[in-house]
C-alpha positions in Angstrom: 0.2 38.4 -2.7 -1.8 38.3 0.6 -0.3 38.1 4.1 -1.4 34.5 4.7 0.0 33.4 1.3 3.3 35.1 2.0 3.6 33.5 5.4 2.8 30.1 4.0 5.4 30.6 1.3 8.1 31.5 3.8 7.3 28.5 5.9 7.5 26.2 2.9 10.8 27.8 1.9 12.3 27.1 5.4 11.0 23.5 5.2 12.7 23.0 1.8 16.0 24.2 3.4 15.9 21.2 5.8 15.6 18.8 2.9 18.0 18.0 0.1 18.2 15.3 -2.5 20.3 13.7 -5.1 19.2 11.5 -8.1 21.1 9.1 -10.3 19.5 8.0 -13.5 20.2 4.9 -15.5 22.5 3.1 -13.1 23.6 -0.1 -14.7 22.8 -2.5 -11.8 19.5 -4.3 -11.5 16.9 -2.6 -9.2 16.6 -5.8 -7.1 20.3 -5.8 -6.1 20.2 -2.0 -5.5 17.2 -2.2 -3.2 18.9 -4.8 -1.0 21.6 -2.2 -0.3 19.2 0.8 -0.1 17.1 -1.0 2.6 20.1 -1.1 4.9 20.5 2.7 4.8 16.9 3.9 4.9 16.1 6.0 8.0 19.7 6.0 9.4 21.9 9.0 10.3 24.2 10.0 7.4 27.5 9.3 9.2 26.4 5.7 10.1 25.0 5.2 6.6 28.3 6.2 5.0 30.1 3.6 7.3 27.6 0.9 6.3 28.0 1.6 2.6 31.8 1.9 2.8 32.3 -1.5 4.5 29.6 -3.3 2.6 30.9 -6.0 0.2 28.0 -5.6 -2.3 28.8 -3.9 -5.6 26.0 -1.3 -5.6 27.1 0.1 -2.3 29.9 2.1 -4.0 27.4 3.8 -6.3 25.1 4.5 -3.4 27.9 5.9 -1.3 28.8 8.4 -4.1 25.2 9.4 -4.4 24.9 9.9 -0.6 28.0 12.1 -0.7 26.4 14.1 -3.5 23.2 14.6 -1.5 25.3 15.8 1.5 27.1 18.3 -0.7 23.7 19.6 -2.0 22.6 20.0 1.6 25.8 22.0 2.4 25.1 24.4 -0.5 21.6 25.1 0.8 22.7 25.6 4.4 26.1 27.3 4.3 26.1 28.6 7.9 25.2 25.3 9.6 27.6 22.5 10.4 26.6 18.9 9.4 27.3 17.6 12.9 24.8 20.0 14.5 22.1 19.4 11.9 21.4 15.7 12.7 21.2 14.7 9.0 19.6 11.4 8.2 18.4 9.5 5.1 14.7 10.5 5.1 13.8 8.6 1.9 15.6 6.4 -0.5 13.9 4.7 -3.4 15.0 2.7 -6.4 12.9 2.6 -9.5 13.5 0.5 -12.6 14.8 2.2 -15.7 15.1 1.0 -19.3 16.0 -2.7 -19.9 18.4 -3.6 -22.7 17.3 -6.7 -24.4 20.1 -8.9 -25.9 20.1 -12.4 -27.5 22.4 -15.2 -26.7 22.7 -18.2 -29.1 21.2 -21.4 -27.8 21.4 -25.0 -29.0 19.7 -26.1 -32.2 19.4 -22.7 -33.8 17.4 -21.1 -31.0 18.1 -17.9 -29.1 17.7 -17.0 -25.4 16.9 -13.5 -24.3 19.1 -11.7 -21.9 17.7 -8.7 -20.0 20.2 -6.1 -18.8 18.3 -4.1 -16.2 19.1 -0.6 -15.0 17.6 1.7 -12.3 17.0 5.2 -11.1 18.0 6.0 -7.5 16.7 9.0 -5.4 18.1 9.9 -2.0 16.3 12.5 0.1 18.1 13.8 3.3 16.3 15.4 6.2 17.6 17.3 9.1 16.4 17.7 12.7 17.8 21.2 13.3 14.5 22.5 14.9 14.2 19.4 17.1 17.6 19.8 18.5 17.0 23.5 19.2 13.8 22.6 21.0 15.6 20.0 23.2 18.3 22.5 24.2 15.8 25.2 25.1 
């Protein structure tokens, strides 16, 4: 491997340390309901996002809170020597994709049947940290 390639690989490795993610597949709430909660948290600091999710009355907020805690735990495993308070962790990206839909039938009058769609979703949370930006401000 050449010198430029090695340097670029080291830079990418350091950038990956700043980012961590967590993913939940086949969550049993509809994507539309989950996106309403996810939009409240996008781009916000982790501590504030946890407070928003904890005191939200919507049902998907509990699932999203657990997933956010998992992403924080993943970040801690990558960066063992750094405290969360010093790192300025924030929700960099959060997206909700639709997953499989279970199709069920409900009896209707006069021998007919109505279709019921039980939707599910995939959630991905990506956390970013501003460690370098806080170091530059202090210097």
